[in-house]
N, C-alpha and C positions, 0 to 999 in steps of 0.2 A: 496714418486716417486711409481710407478702402477704398479701391481705387473700383468707381462707379461708370458706368457705359450705358449712360439713360436713353432715354425720346422728351428733347426740352423743344416745349411748346409756347414756355413763353418771353420771349426773346423781344422786348422793345427796343425798338433806336432809341441813340441816346450818345446826342454828340459830343455834351459835356468831358466823354471819358477819355478825355486830350489833355493834358495839360496844354496848359499856354504859352510855355518856352522854344520860342521858336530856334534858340541854341540846341534844341538838346532836340533826336533822331532815334528812332529805329525800324529793327529791316530783320523778321523773322522770315524766313524759308520754309516751307514744309514743302517733305514728297511721303506720295502715299501711294503703296501699291493699290494696285485695283482699282482703284479712284479714279478714276470720265469723266467726274460736273467740271462744268464751268464753270461754278465758286467752291468759294473755301469760307465759311461764314467767322472770323472771332468774337468773340461775345468777355463779359465776365460778370462777375457776383459782384450783387453789392445787398443788401439787407436777405431780405428771401426774395428772393430777387437776381432776375440774368437777363444779361442786358446785350445790345451789339456795342460793336465799337468800330468793327473794321471788313472788308470786302477784298480779297483776296479775287482774281484771276486765272486760269491754269494758260500757264503759260506752254510753249512750242515745246520746253524736254520735260513739260508735265508738271513740273516745279508750279509750289500756291507762294507770293512774296508778301506778307502783309509790312507795309512800311510807310514812314510819317519821314519827310526832313522836315516838317512846321512844328513838330512837338511830341515829346516820348511820350511810354503807355504809363499809369501811374499803376507804381505796384501793387500784384493781387495775385490772386489764381485764374485763368484767363481760361477758353474754353475755344478747345477746334471742335469746328461744328463742321456736321458732314451733313451735302444736299442728297436726297431728297426728302429722310425720311431725324435728320436732327440726331445723328449718333456724334459722340464727342467724344474727344481724348481732354485733360485737364493739360497743363504748363502752367510753370513759375514765369510772372517775370518781378522782377524784382529794383535796380536802380536803375538809373537815369545811362549808369555806362556798364550796363545789361543788359542791353535790349538787338543784340548782333550777334541773330543763332539759330543753328540749325537742327531740326527734328525729318527725325524717320520711319515711317511705320507704315502698314497693311492694314487694306479692312479684313482679312484674316483673321486680323489679332489685332488689335488698336491697343492694349494696353502693355503691349513692350513697341517704348519709343531708343529712341539713339539717338541720343541728344551729339550735337559739334557746339563745339563756344561758346558752352554755358557751366560752369561749374556748381550750380543751383541747381540746373532741370537734370543735370550731371544724378546728384546725390538724394534728387527727389523719387527718382525713376530709379535709380536703387533701391531705396526705401519698397517703394512701389513691392517692387518685382520681385524681395525681400516679403515680402506681406501676402503677396499672390500664392507666394511657394507653401509659404504658412498657412493659408485656409484654407490650399489642397491638399495638407497632409493629414490638418487636423478632421477633410471631410468623411472619412469612413466613420472616426472617431464617433463624431454628430449622430452622425445615420442611425448608428451603434445605439446611442442615448435615447433618440429618437423612440428606436422599436420597442415595445414593452412587452415584444415576448424575448427580449433576448436571456442570456445567461445570465446571470446574477453577478459569477467573477468576465465574462466579457465586459459587461456595464463597469464594475467596478475596475477594469486592467482602461478602458476605454477615453473611462474619466480622469484617471493617470495623468494617462499621455496626454490631455487635451491640457492640464496642466502646468507638466510640463511646454507644453508647446504655446503659453502663455505666459510660462516666463520665461521664454526663450524670444519673443517678439516684447516681453516690460525691458529686459537687458539689451535687445540692439537696440530699444528707444533712446532706453541712457543713456548707454557709448554715445552712440550715435550726438546726443545732445550734450557733452562733455567733451564729445573730440572735437562738433561744429556749433559749437555757441551761436552763433552771428547766422547761424544755414536757416533759412525761410522756412526747406523743412521741419528743424527745429524749433519752428515756435509754432509751427502744423502740429508736431506733438504737441507739442504743450499742451495745445489751447483744445483737445483731443482728451488729455487725458483726466480723467475726472477725479478727483479728489477723496482718499480713499478719510471716514472721519476714525478716530480710534473708538480702541474696543469698548470703555468705559467697558471690562471687566466685574469692579469695586462696587458695580449698582445692576443687582440680583430683580428689578420690576424691568419687563418687558416695555411694555409703556413705559415707562420715565427714559431708560437704553436707548429709544427709542426718539423720543423725544430731543437729551444731550446731544445722540449725532445730529440731528436734523441744525438744531443750532449750533453747532459743529461750522457744519455745510456751509448751513449761511453766512458765517464769518471771516470764513476764511476757498471760498468760495475761487476768486481769484488771485489766488499766492502764488505770483511765482506770474502771472504773464502780465506783459507791459496793453495793455489793451488803447494806447496812445503811438503802436508799432501803426505807421504808415500799410505799413502792410497785409493787417490781416482786414482794414474797410472794405474790401471786394478778396475777399471771399470768403464761404457761409459759416463759419466758424463762429466768428465776432459774436451778427447775431443771433445764435442761436444758443449761446454759451450767455449771454445779459438778459434772453429772451426766458431761457429754462429759470435763471436764475431769478426776472420780476413773476413771470407767471406760473411757475411752477413748482419752487426754492420758495413762497408768501402764503401766506393766508389769502385769501382770494376775494381781501376789502378795502372799499378804495383807498383807507388810510394805507396799510401794509402797504398795497400798492408803489405806493406815493415814495411815501418813503427808501421801496430798495429804486422804485429808479430813479429819486433823486439822490443812490451811495452808489451808484453805475456813472450819474452828469459831474458827481464830485469828484471820479478817477477821472476823468476824461479836458483836455484840457480844452477850453470852450470854443474857439479856433478852431478845434479838429471838424473835418467831417464827418466822421461819427461823431460829435459831437452831433453836430443839425440833423445828420441822418436818425437818431435815437431820437432828438424830443419831437422831432415832423412824426414819426413809428407812430408813438405812443400817446402823445397828440388826439390822431386821427383816428389812434386807436378807442381812446375812451370817447371819443367825439359820436363814433359808431357801435358802442356797446350797444347790445341789446340788456345787459345783467341792469336788472334796479340798481339800482343810487352809486353808478360809476360813474358819470356827472358829476359827482364829485371831485374824481379824479382827472377830467379837464376844466375840470375849475382850477386845480392845483397844478396843473402843470401853464391856464393858464396866466395864470399871478406869477406863478417862478418862473420862466422862461419868457411869455412873451411881453404883459404888464411889465415886466421892470428890463427891455432892454436887451434881456442877454437873447432872442431868439435877431438876430441883429439880419439876417436874413430875409425875413418878413418884411415885405410893405406897408408902410403907414396904414394905408388902408381896409391891408387882410387884419390887423391888429389893433383895428378899430375893432372892427367886425365881432373879431373871440372875444376883446375884453365886452364887450356889450355884451351878446351870450351871455358869457360868465356870471355878470349882472346881473341876469334875470333867471339866472341860475340858484347861485349863489343863497335865494332866503328860500331856497325851495329842495337844498339839499336835505333829503334822511338825517333824522336827530334835529335840524333846529325850526322853532313854531312855527307851524304854520299862518301864514297872515291872516288877520281877522277881516271878516266878512262884513261889510253896510247890509243886509239883503231885505225883502215885506216879504212877507206871509199872501197867504191868497187873499182874503179879508183884510188888505191890506195896511196890517198893522207890521211895525220895525223887528223884522227880530234882528242879534248879531251870529257870529260862528265861535262865538269865545260862551255864549250864555245858555250854548249848550251844556247842560248836563248829563254827562255818560264817558261810561271807562274805556270807553272808542267808540269815533268819529267817524264814517264814514261818510267822506266828502266826497262827490255825486253832479259830474256837469254833466245836463245830455239838453239834445235838442228832441223834438215831438217825432218832426222828419227825419229824421237819420236815423238807415237802417242800419247802422251796429247798434245803435243805443236801444232800437227797438228787436233784436237778438240777442241782449243783456240785460233789459226785461226781469224776463222771466229765473236768472242765475242766482237774482237780487234779488227780487225777491222767495226766491226758498235759502237764499241767504238767510233774510231778515228775522224766517220765520223762524228760522235757525237758533239764531244768536240774539235776536231781543231781548232774548228774560234772561241772554249775560249782559245786560246793560248796555248794550247795541246798541249804535243809532247811528238814521242813513238822512244824512244831513243832505239834499239831494237840492241841487240846481236845476231849472231850467234857464240856456244862455239865450234862451231872445230876448230881444230888445222890446220897447213898451208897447207898440204896433199891435208886437205879437204873441205877447205874455198871455192872451185868455188862451190860444188855443194849449197852452204847455198843460193850464185848469183840466180840459176838456181830454188830452189827454190821460191823466193821473188821475181824470175820473174811470175813463176807459179801462184800464188799467191797472184797475184799486187796486195802489200804491197814496190812496192819503191817508196811511197813517202812517205814514213817513214824514220828516220834517220838510214841504215842498216848499220854496224860496225861489223867490227872481229878485235880477236887480234891472229895472229901465234901462239901464244908463251903462249899461255892462263893463265896470268894471276890472270885475275877476280877471278879464280877459289879458289883462295886463299885468298885471300881483301872482296870476296864479301859474302866466307864461299856457296858458289856451289855446294850441295852436289845431288841435281837434276832437272829439268826442268820438263816443264819452269818454271818461278823463278821472278816475278814481284816486286817491286819496286815503289811506287808514292815519287814526288822529290815533293819541289815545288821554289818558284822562286832562292830561295838558295840552293835550295840540298843536304836541309837536308831529313831527310824520314820521311813522314808521313806515310805513313802503309807502310806495307811488304805482304808477302807472303800469296797474295789474288791471288781467282783462277781469270782465264778472267771471266770468266762470272760475279763473282760480282764485278768486276774492276768499274761499270757506278755507282753499289751502293755509291760503297766505295767513289770514285771522288766526288758523288751528300751530304753527307753527309762530304764531307772536303768543299770545297766551304759554302754547305754555314754556313757551324763554323765559316766559315772566316769573309762572310760577316758581322755573326753576332758580330763579335769581331772587323769590320773594318780592318782584317790585309790584 
């Protein structure tokens, strides 16, 4: 793990960092030469954020003591944060029995920490010191490689030196893990080591080789790691490891992401804090995603973790709202057949959405008094001119009720869009079936009225249409 001395702005006060076991306690004394501020703060990592758990005040001898006789600290990597600039150094908190120790450092070099009374932190800072020494040793060789004018012979020598240093680091890490397999620093090292896929030397095709290595990495990314180790919950490494697996090692498709999240959850104890935090994170991420189609991932998370009671931490009212939201989204997921619409034309004749015979149907919900709809109209007209001959039709739904429908037709005449299929429903039943929250709202349907894309801007419609048609041509559909 590379030591970091950063400026930290994202602290949030969270008292829940303490356990509730009254018999446990912690006492961490910190001495920092050159630091004379009134307070020192203790924080910890959780997922991709940091939280404050305690504050120590300067004592007469200059020491700062974080302590409690009502509960121990949960294990993890903690941050000792200096005021006012939020510079910090990291410290390990292990088990309940290992929470009484002293740290000594100075503002001249916060990375140089001397530990008294805790073997875990002694190992940790021995490791960090070794890593820093190797970084310093490698600096001139990295500089040589970054110099485009460097002599080729010197560049080759620098590359060899860096490879040697890299091997020394790997050997040190391996020796430490074998010598201290239960040490927290050994776990940290393992979580920061990326598995190396086989070369697949027998495969000559470069793209196929890459595909096989990618598949191997997906299958072996968590080999040798204990995701249920309670110490890794309060580190940046558990989340970064899981999130890389979910959002970088997978194709960005809701079904693929859902399967990846489920794989992670299956490795975790459902009662663990990591399980709860990750379920909440990926549910919220899906709910707020701007990517088209990610509502399917939200529906998956609700169906597989909230609806069935696995999200035991969520209250009944919250779950009921989430289930209701998922039920509204379910019929409108990409790939589903769009709900039929029973509408009325301008002349009063009835027409259903399913009556429209077209290779592609653009379902367009709008209002005549909607500023965004007025901006969309020119784009829609340009789109229709381009794609009408390709079998594309626009099923244009004015969302006004019975008393304002007349204004809809006036707007159609004003804008010259009478060649679209202009319809309305005086009872506005489409609001529920299509979950219309705002206008304009656009759905792209194929010839069977399956939803191909949705919630796209009118200015994006042509680009989306091109992609859909190209994909259809490539697959022969």
